N, C-alpha and C positions, 0 to 999 in steps of 0.2 A: 455712738451709733444710735440712730432714731429707731424706735420700735416699729415704725411704719416702713423702714427700709426693707427691701426684699431679702437681704442677707441676715436679718435680725433673728436670732434664735438664742436660747439660753446657752448654747455652746459657743456663740460668737462674742458673748459678753466677757469683759475682762474680770468680772466678779459675779458673785451671787449674793442674795440678800435675804434677811429676815426682817419682818415689819411687825411692830407692836403698837397698839393704840390704847391709851388710858383716858377715861373721862372722869373728872373729879368735880364734885359739888362740895360746897363748904370750904374746908381747908385744902391746902395742896401740899403734896410731898416735895421735898428737895429733889432736884433732877437726879442726883446720885441714887436715890431710892427708887425713882421711876425706872432708871436704866437697870437697876438690880432686879426689879419686878419683871422687866422685859426678858432679861437673860434667864431668869428663873422660869418664866412661862415657856420659853422656847425649850429649855432643858427638860421641863416636866413632860414634854412629849414622849419621854422614855416610857411613860406608863402605857401608852398605846402603840409603842414601837413593835413591829413584828420581826423578831429576830430570824425566823425561818424564811420569810419572804420580805426582805427589807425593801424599803422605798425611801426616796428622798423626802425628808421632813425637816422641820425647824430644829428638832433634837439632833438629827444626824449632821446637820450643818454646823451646829455649835461644837460638836466633838470631832468633826472631820479632821483626821490626822494630817492630810496633805495641805491643809490651810497654812499659809505662811504669812498672810497679811490680814489684818482686821481693822475695820474702821467703824466707828459708832457716831451717829449724829442724832439730833433731835430737833423738833420744832414744837413750839407751844403757842396756843391761841385760845380765844374764848368764844364760846357759842352758847347762847341762851343761858348766860350766867354760870356756865360750867367751864372749867379749864380742860382743854383737850391737848394731850401730848402724844406725839408720834415719835417712836424710836425706831431707827433703821440701823441694822448692822450689815456691813458688806464684808464678804470673804473672798480672798483671792489666793491662789488661782481657782477658777471655778472647777468643781469636781462632783459636787452633790447634785448630779443631774439625772432626771428620770431617763431611763433607758441606757445610761452609761454608768451604772451604779457599781462601784467597787467596794462594797460593804466589808468584805473580809480584810481588806488592807487599810481601811480608814475608820471603821466604827467598831469599838471593842466593848464587849459585855462588862458589866461591873464585876469586880472580884469579891 
């Protein structure tokens, strides 16, 4: 589905996503370490997560209980002698949606 289609909303997508971008000058990390940085960055959103008034965030998407499928991809290129890597994680089925948030059933506090 194209985002310009009239029926396009986050609810009609078969998945939701998190996106991370890393720009490196000098040496470059192996892709496994870059992906690890991406997931760590998304999870670290727990620091700002409002447990009393939850909202859809990169953190809540990473830990969303109802997720049954995960895909991770990356693209790397160079810009002004710096390596830029973009990591995208897709999650299905979609559930971590603003306005249809089911926090109590899908995001659990640390023990």
